C-alpha positions in Angstrom: -31.6 16.9 10.6 -34.3 19.0 12.3 -34.5 20.0 15.9 -37.4 17.7 16.6 -35.4 14.7 15.1 -32.4 15.6 17.3 -34.6 15.7 20.4 -36.2 12.3 19.5 -32.7 10.7 19.0 -31.4 12.2 22.3 -34.3 10.5 24.2 -32.8 7.1 23.1 -29.3 7.8 24.4 -27.5 7.3 27.7 -24.7 9.6 26.6 -24.3 12.2 23.8 -21.4 11.8 21.4 -20.5 14.0 18.5 -18.1 12.8 15.8 -16.2 15.2 13.5 -16.1 14.5 9.7 -12.5 13.0 10.1 -13.8 10.4 12.6 -12.4 12.1 15.7 -14.8 12.4 18.6 -15.6 15.7 20.2 -14.2 15.4 23.7 -16.8 14.1 26.1 -16.6 17.1 28.4 -18.0 19.4 25.7 -20.7 22.0 26.5 -23.4 23.4 24.3 -23.0 27.1 24.9 -25.7 28.2 22.5 -28.9 26.7 21.2 -30.3 29.4 18.9 -31.8 30.7 15.7 -29.7 32.1 13.0 -31.4 34.2 10.3 -29.6 35.3 7.2 -30.9 37.8 4.8 -28.8 38.3 1.7 -28.6 39.0 -2.0 -26.9 36.4 -4.1 -24.5 37.2 -6.9 -27.4 37.2 -9.4 -29.3 39.9 -7.5 -31.9 37.6 -5.9 -32.9 38.5 -2.3 -32.9 35.4 -0.2 -33.6 34.5 3.4 -32.4 31.4 5.3 -33.0 30.2 8.9 -31.3 27.4 10.8 -31.3 26.2 14.4 -27.9 26.4 15.8 -25.9 24.5 18.5 -22.5 25.8 19.5 -20.2 23.1 20.9 -17.5 24.3 23.2 -14.6 22.2 24.5 -13.8 23.5 28.0 -11.1 22.4 30.4 -13.9 21.3 32.7 -13.2 17.5 32.7 -15.6 16.8 35.6 -18.9 17.6 33.9 -20.8 15.9 31.1 -23.8 17.2 29.2 -26.5 14.6 30.1 -29.2 13.8 27.5 -32.0 15.2 29.6 -30.2 18.5 30.2 -29.8 18.9 26.4 -33.5 18.1 25.9 -34.3 20.8 28.5 -32.1 23.3 26.6 -33.7 22.4 23.3 -37.2 22.7 24.7 -36.5 26.2 26.0 -35.1 27.2 22.6 -38.2 25.7 20.8 -40.6 27.7 23.0 -38.7 30.9 22.9 -37.3 30.9 19.3 -39.8 28.7 17.4 -37.1 26.5 16.0 -38.7 23.0 16.2 -39.0 22.5 12.4 -35.6 24.0 11.4 -32.5 22.2 10.2 -29.7 22.1 12.7 -26.3 23.7 12.0 -23.5 23.0 14.5 -20.6 25.3 15.2 -17.4 23.8 16.6 -14.0 25.3 17.2 -11.1 24.0 15.1 -8.6 26.4 13.5 -11.6 28.7 13.2 -15.2 28.2 13.9 -16.4 25.4 11.7 -20.0 25.1 10.5 -21.4 21.6 10.1 -24.6 19.8 9.2 -25.9 17.1 11.6 -26.8 13.4 11.0 -27.3 10.5 13.4 -25.9 7.0 12.8 -27.9 5.2 15.5 -25.4 5.9 18.3 -23.5 9.1 17.5 -24.3 12.5 16.1 -22.2 13.1 13.1 -20.9 16.5 12.2 -21.1 16.7 8.4 -19.2 19.0 6.1 -20.9 22.0 4.6 -20.1 23.6 1.3 -20.3 27.0 -0.2 -22.1 27.3 -3.5 -23.2 29.8 -6.1 -27.0 30.2 -5.9 -27.3 32.0 -9.2 -25.5 29.7 -11.6 -28.2 30.3 -14.2 -27.5 34.1 -14.1 -23.7 33.7 -14.1 -23.6 31.3 -17.0 -22.1 28.5 -14.8 -23.2 25.1 -16.1 -25.0 23.0 -13.4 -22.9 19.9 -14.4 -19.7 20.0 -16.5 -20.3 18.6 -20.0 -17.0 16.6 -19.9 -15.7 16.0 -16.4 -12.2 15.4 -17.8 -12.1 18.8 -19.4 -10.8 21.5 -17.1 -12.3 25.0 -17.3 -9.6 27.5 -17.6 -11.6 30.7 -18.0 -12.4 32.5 -14.8 -16.0 32.3 -13.8 -16.1 36.1 -13.3 -15.0 36.9 -16.8 -16.3 39.7 -18.9 -18.6 37.2 -20.6 -20.5 36.4 -17.4 -24.0 37.9 -17.3 -23.6 40.5 -14.5 -22.5 38.1 -11.9 -19.5 38.7 -9.6 
């Protein structure tokens, strides 16, 4: 979900609710402590230089039970970030504290913002010799993906 979509959805709401992937609600007294831009420059395991940018919200659960983030206040925060950081067209990544800082995608179900799981992945499967789809899903690969037969990966 992009920043512009988030802002449009917030305009329809009387209250903002975030739901974790396990169905648990983020406590209603959360704060958004950051609305930002995260830029990542990296080299994948196949040697390709890559760049990625996402807009970022950091949700924080304080012991401040008397305040709630109102929709208009979040719109104001987003608009400052849009003007300052040029993030309107970027996908949103949400950080939320659990055992460690979790990174989530964001969707909307018509009422709630849903924090969706994110996954790591190899971006150079073709250079590592890792098949895109297993030929036989019942067959278990026992050879390590970073074996001496891999093509310079890992």
